[in-house]
N, C-alpha and C positions, 0 to 999 in steps of 0.2 A: 237873439231869439233862437230857440231850437227848432229845427225842421221836424216834420212828422217822422221822417226816417230816424232822426237822432232820438226822438222820444220813444219810438218803437224799439230801437236798439237798447236804450237805457232800461226800458221795462223788461226786455228779454234778459238782459244781464242781471237785473234784480231777481227775476224768477229763477234763473239758473243758480244764483247764490242761495236763494230760499230753499230750493230743492236739494242743493248740496248740503246745507246745514241740516235739513230734515234727515238726509241719509246718514250724516255723521251722528246725529242724535240717536237714530235707531241703532247704529253700530255700538254706541256707548251703552244704550239700554240693554242690548244683547250681552255685552260684556258683564254688566251688573247682574243680569239674570243668570248667566253662566256661573258667576262667582257665588251667587246665593244658592243655586242648585247644588253646586259642589260642596259648599259649606253644610247644607242640610243633609246631603248624603253621608258625608264624613261624620257629622255629628250623630246621626242616627246609628251608624255602624259602631262608632265608638261608645255610644250610650249602651247599646246592646251588649257589646263586649264587656264593658265595665259592670253592667248589671249581672252578667253571667259570672264574672269574677267575684263579685260581692256574694253571690249565692254559695260560693265554695270557701268562704273565709272561715277559719277555724278558731282564731283567737283575736283579742283586741290589738295586739301588736301587728298582726297581719292586716287587719282592717285599717289601722293608722298608716301603715306603709302603703297600702293600696290607694287610700284616699290621697295621700300626699303625692304619690307618683302620678295620680290622675289630674290633680289640680294645676300643677305647673305647666304641663303641656297644653292644657285647656286654655290657660291664660295666654300662652304664647300664640296659640291658634287664633284666639279672639283678636289679639293685637295684629297678627298677620292679616286677618280678614279686614280689619279696619284700615290697615295700610293699603291693601289692594283696592278697596273701595275708594279711599281718598285719591289714589293715583288715577283711577278711572275718571272720577269726577273732576279732579283738577286738570287732567288732560282735555276733557270735554270743554271745560271753562277756557283753557288756553286756546283751543281751536276756535271757539266762539269769539274770544277777544281778538285773535289774529284776523279773523274774517271781518269783524266790525271795524277794526283799525284800518284794514285795507279799503273797506267800503267808504269810510269817512275820508280817507286820504284821496280816494278817487273822486268823491263828491266835491271835496274842497277844490281839487284841481279843475274839475268841470266848471264849478261856480266861478273860480278865478278867471278861467278862459272866457266864460260868458261875460264876466265883468269887463275884461279887456276888450272883447268884441263890442260890448255896449259903449265903452269909453271911446272907441274909435269912431263909432257911428252916432254918438250922442251930439245933440246940438251944443253950440258954443255956450259956455256958462255953466255947464253941468259937471265940470271936472271935479269940483269940490264934493258933490254928492257921490260921484263914483269913487273918489279917494276915501271918503268916509265909509262907504260900503265895503271896500277892500280892507280897510283898517279894522272894521268890525269883524269881518270874516277871519282875518289873521288873529285877532284877539280871541275869538271863539276857539280857533284851532289851537292856540297856545294854552288856553284853559283846559281843553280836552287833553292835550299832551300832559299837563300837570296832573290831572286826575288819573290818567293812565299810569304815570310813574308812581303815584301814591298807592294805587290799587296793586301794582306789581310788588311794591315794597311790603304791603300788608300781606299779600299771598306768600311771599318769601318768609315773613315773620311767622305766619301760621304753620308753614311747613317746618321751619326750624323748631318751633314749640312742639309740634307733633313728634318730631324725631326725638327731642329731649324727653318727652313724656313716655314714648315707647321704650326708649333705652332705660329710663328709670324703672318703669313697670317690669321690664324683663329682668333687670337686676334684682328687684324686690322679689319677684316670683322665684328666681333661682336661689336667692338667699333663704327664702322661706322653705323651699324644697330641701336644701342642704341641712337646715336646722331641724326640720321634721325627720329627715332620714337619720340624722345623728341621734335624735331622741328615740326613734324606733329601734335603732341598733343597740342602744344602751340598756 
């Protein structure tokens, strides 16, 4: 059995964890807001500059060159934005997973300590029930570990796929730009 002091300490620790997670969530939201504001400011300025440049176009070749010169950097910026947003979100997810993992490990340890204490103070003949309870807790912990491993592997696969798609998209944008530039020069 837990004493009232132990219960109060456990509740305090849970509240500290909750407030820590809330603070980290706010920090990550702030990062996303900053990223979005910067992207909007940059986009607005670049759109204004591009519109002004379009207003001074004198022929079709200049228009084609201007458009191709604008599209490739825009595609790169969109990919960069997506990459930064993904990094912020995946970092937040990693922090949350780390905290959850720590809390689960701590809860498991406390439960096992409580089961040990109960086993020592249990009446004769209850050893089998205590052993079953410990076994069930260990099985649950092993299942959680397995889910964590699969989740981590899935996150790594998503990141690898994102890197591959980003690389392919950048190469395609660069190829399109060089083809368009060659056509405009001809």
